[in-house]
N, C-alpha and C positions, 0 to 999 in steps of 0.2 A: 467438441473441445479439441479437435485435432487441427491445429494450424501449425505450419512449419515455416513461417516467415517472421522476420523482425519488422515490425510495422510502427509507423508513427501516425496517429490519428489527428487530423486537423479538421474540425467541424465534421462535415460529412465525407471528406476525402481521406483516403488512407494512402500513405506513401510506403511502398514496399522497398526497404533498404537492402535486404538480402533474402534469398528464398531458396527453398529446396523442393518446391512442388506446389500443387494446388492446395488451397486452404480456405477456411472460413474464419475470417478475423473479426472478433468482437469489435463493434463500433460504439456501443453505448455502455454507460456505467451508471447504475442506479443504487441508491441507498433506500432500503425498504424497512417497514415496521419500526421496531425499536432501535434500529441502527443509527438513524439520523439523530435522535435526541441523545443517544449514548456518545456519539462523536462530539456533540456540542458540550456535553459534560466533561469529556476528556480534555477538550481545548480549554474550557473554563478553569478546570483544576490546574492544568499546565500553566496557564497565564497567571493565575493567582499565586502559584508557588514559584513562578519563574524558572521552572525546570521542565525538561522534556518528559513526556509520558508515552507509554507503549500499551497497545491492546491487541488482542487476537481478533481476526476477522473471520466470520463465517460467511460463506457465499457460494454461488454457483455461476459457472460459465456456461450459458446456454445459447447456442446459435450465435446471434450477433450482439448479445447483451450479457454484461457482468452484473449480477445482482448481489449486493451486500445485505445479508439478512440479520446478522447479529454481531455484537461487539463484546469482548470480555477484557476488562481493564486488568493489567498486570500490576502487582504491588511493587512499589519502589523499595529498594533495599541496598545493602552494601554491594557495589559492583563497579561498573565503569562510570564515566562522566554523565551518562544518561540516568543513572540510578536503577537501571534494569539490566541485569546481566544478559548478554547475548544468548548464553546457554539456556537461560530461563525462557526466553521467547521461542527459541528453537524447540525446546522440550515441550512447552505448553501449547504452542500455536500451530501444531501439525494436524494432518488428516487423521481420522475422517471428519472430526467436528470442525476444525479450523482450517482455513485455506490461505492464511498469511497474516500479515500484521499491518497496523497503522501506528504512526507515531507523530509527535508534534515537533515543530521547530518554532520555538518562541523567541529565540535570539534574533536581533535585528542587525543587518549589515549596515555599517555606518550609522547605527542608531536610528535608522529610518525605514529601510526596506527589509521585508522578511526574506529569509532564505527559502525560496520556493522550489528548490530542486533537491533531489536525493543526493546526499553527500557520498563520497567514496566509501566511507565506513558503512553507510546505509546499504550501498550496493554490495559490499562484502557480505553483510548479513543476509541479504536477499539471495545471493549466490549459494551461501551455506545452506539456506532453507531448502531451495529446490534440489540441491545435490543430495541432501539428507533424505528428503521425502520423495524424490523422483517424480514430482508432479508439478503442474503449473501452480504458482503461488500468486496471490493477489496482495499487492502492497500499496498503501496510501500514505500520504504525507499531508497533515493539516498544518498550514502555515499562516492562517489567520482565523478569526472567529467564524468565517463563512467560506473560506477557500481551501480547496484540496486539489492535489494532483495524485493520480493513481496509475498503476501499470501492472501488467501481468509479466512475470518472469518465470521461465521454466526451461527444461531441457531442450525444447523445440524452438526457443527464441523468446522474443519480448514483444509486447504490444504496449505502447505508451499512449495515454489518453490526454487530451488537452486539459488545462486547468479548468476547474468548474467550481460550483458551489455545492455545499452539502447541507 
């Protein structure tokens, strides 16, 4: 789990943007066991309610692969525009059980295209997460019924994975 580079993964190629030494950068991202159906339920609920949803992610970063092993949906309540307080996700989705968060983007840009990138507010929460927990965090964004983008953010840098299916 010790990489010190900010990387962008494109297919099998990894572009090192900035670095501080030798590293082993994960190149694969897998959803295992109950994680995949739980992510589909999270999306379906979000699309049905036309509101974003948030869940904690359990997973491991081993060698060249990130494995997502479990998902825990957070309850919506009085908070920000997402219905989930940032503090609730920071308090609940931390180590050792949880390694980060996943959330949905159901709004459409121009009424047609999904927002398939992390927003500035999303990145702010990700930064707060790894500053608080001092560990690499796993973060994913569901932007359609089948499509996801994920990345690792942490004190040693970031690894961005290409868009994929879940």
